[in-house]
C-alpha positions as CSV (number, residue, x, y, z in Angstrom):
1,M,11.7,41.3,-13.1
2,A,13.1,37.5,-12.0
3,T,16.3,36.8,-11.1
4,P,17.9,34.1,-13.5
5,E,18.7,30.3,-12.3
6,P,22.6,29.7,-11.5
7,P,23.7,27.4,-14.2
8,R,24.0,23.8,-12.6
9,S,27.1,21.8,-12.4
10,I,28.0,18.2,-14.0
11,K,28.2,16.6,-10.7
12,T,24.6,18.3,-9.4
13,S,23.2,17.3,-13.1
14,L,24.5,13.4,-12.6
15,E,23.3,13.4,-9.0
16,A,19.8,14.3,-10.1
17,W,19.5,11.7,-12.7
18,G,21.0,8.8,-10.8
19,N,18.6,9.5,-7.9
20,S,15.4,9.9,-10.3
21,S,13.4,7.2,-10.2
22,F,12.1,8.2,-13.6
23,A,15.5,7.0,-15.6
24,P,15.1,3.5,-15.3
25,T,11.3,3.4,-16.3
26,G,11.8,5.7,-19.2
27,L,14.7,3.0,-20.2
28,A,12.2,-0.2,-19.4
29,T,9.7,1.7,-21.7
30,L,12.1,1.7,-24.8
31,V,13.2,-1.5,-24.2
32,T,9.8,-2.9,-24.1
33,A,8.8,-0.9,-27.2
34,L,12.2,-2.6,-29.1
35,H,11.8,-5.9,-28.1
36,F,8.5,-7.1,-26.7
37,R,7.7,-7.7,-30.6
38,P,8.8,-10.0,-31.9
39,L,9.7,-10.9,-28.7
40,Q,13.6,-11.0,-27.9
41,V,13.6,-12.6,-24.4
42,R,17.3,-11.7,-23.4
43,P,16.7,-7.4,-23.9
44,M,13.6,-8.1,-22.4
45,L,15.1,-9.8,-19.0
46,F,16.4,-5.8,-18.3
47,V,12.4,-4.6,-17.8
48,P,12.0,-6.4,-14.6
49,I,15.4,-5.5,-12.8
50,L,15.0,-1.6,-14.3
51,L,11.1,-1.3,-12.8
52,F,12.5,-2.8,-9.5
53,S,15.2,-0.3,-9.5
54,S,12.7,2.2,-9.8
55,Y,10.5,1.0,-7.0
56,A,13.5,0.5,-4.5
57,N,14.1,4.1,-5.2
58,L,10.4,5.2,-4.8
59,Q,10.8,3.3,-1.2
60,G,13.9,5.4,-0.2
61,F,17.3,3.2,-1.2
62,K,18.3,5.9,-3.6
63,I,22.0,4.9,-3.6
64,D,21.4,0.9,-4.3
65,S,18.7,1.3,-6.9
66,A,21.1,3.9,-8.4
67,G,23.8,0.9,-8.3
68,I,21.1,-1.7,-9.8
69,T,20.0,0.9,-12.5
70,A,24.2,1.9,-13.3
71,A,24.9,-2.2,-13.7
72,A,21.7,-3.2,-15.6
73,S,21.9,-0.1,-17.8
74,G,25.5,-0.5,-18.6
75,T,25.1,-3.9,-19.3
76,Y,22.1,-3.0,-22.1
77,A,23.9,-0.7,-23.2
78,L,26.8,-2.9,-24.2
79,L,24.7,-5.6,-26.3
80,A,22.7,-3.2,-27.8
81,M,25.9,-1.5,-29.2
82,R,27.4,-5.2,-29.8
83,R,24.6,-5.0,-33.2
84,R,24.8,-2.9,-36.0
85,P,22.2,-1.9,-38.3
86,G,22.7,-2.9,-41.9
87,T,21.9,-0.2,-44.2
88,F,22.4,3.4,-43.7
89,M,18.6,3.8,-43.9
90,K,17.8,1.6,-41.1
91,R,19.6,4.0,-38.7
92,F,17.1,6.7,-39.4
93,S,13.9,4.6,-39.1
94,I,12.2,5.1,-36.2
95,R,13.0,2.0,-34.6
96,G,16.7,3.2,-35.3
97,I,16.0,6.5,-33.3
98,V,14.7,4.6,-30.5
99,R,17.3,2.3,-30.7
100,G,19.7,5.0,-30.6
101,T,18.0,6.7,-27.7
102,A,17.7,3.8,-25.6
103,V,21.1,3.2,-25.8
104,G,22.3,6.8,-25.1
105,I,19.6,6.8,-21.6
106,S,21.6,4.0,-21.0
107,I,24.9,5.1,-20.6
108,V,23.8,8.4,-19.1
109,N,22.0,5.8,-16.6
110,A,25.1,4.0,-16.3
111,A,27.2,7.1,-15.8
112,A,24.6,8.6,-13.1
113,G,23.8,5.5,-11.4
114,G,27.7,4.7,-10.7
115,W,28.1,8.0,-9.6
116,V,25.7,8.4,-7.3
117,Y,26.4,4.7,-5.8
118,A,30.1,5.5,-5.5
119,T,29.7,9.0,-3.9
120,G,26.2,8.0,-2.3
121,N,26.3,8.8,1.6
122,R,24.5,5.3,3.2
123,E,24.3,7.4,7.0
124,R,22.4,10.2,5.6
125,E,20.2,8.2,3.2
126,K,19.3,5.8,6.5
127,E,18.2,9.0,8.5
128,E,16.1,10.4,5.8
129,R,14.4,6.5,5.4
130,R,13.8,7.1,9.4
131,D,12.4,10.3,9.4
132,N,10.4,10.1,5.8
133,P,8.5,6.6,6.6
134,R,6.6,5.6,3.2
135,W,4.5,3.3,4.6
136,A,2.9,5.0,7.8
137,E,1.7,2.4,10.6
């Protein structure tokens, strides 16, 4: 019989989400699905920022990536929440569900990224990058 896994604390969950490269990529995918057709330029400006944040995370800059993700996600959430759907039924359409998911993920990204950026240890991250180089020479 396998032993159950101990429950994770909120702090551990926030750190795992904030250090993940999947979070900004997932949000960039949802933003693209919402605003690419018809093209809306302002929301689409967040996509390259979020993809760069994911790339920086994969290169070992997890704390800086978390800060970029928090800033971009928080700004997108504020801008997306300004717009209200017209009728009650529009909220439960496929587009409304995707929009709600994008806003929810951006709020979680902002909270988790802000936590990691505020509590990150840059010296430990620098040693980790030195010990595990991404590009071998």
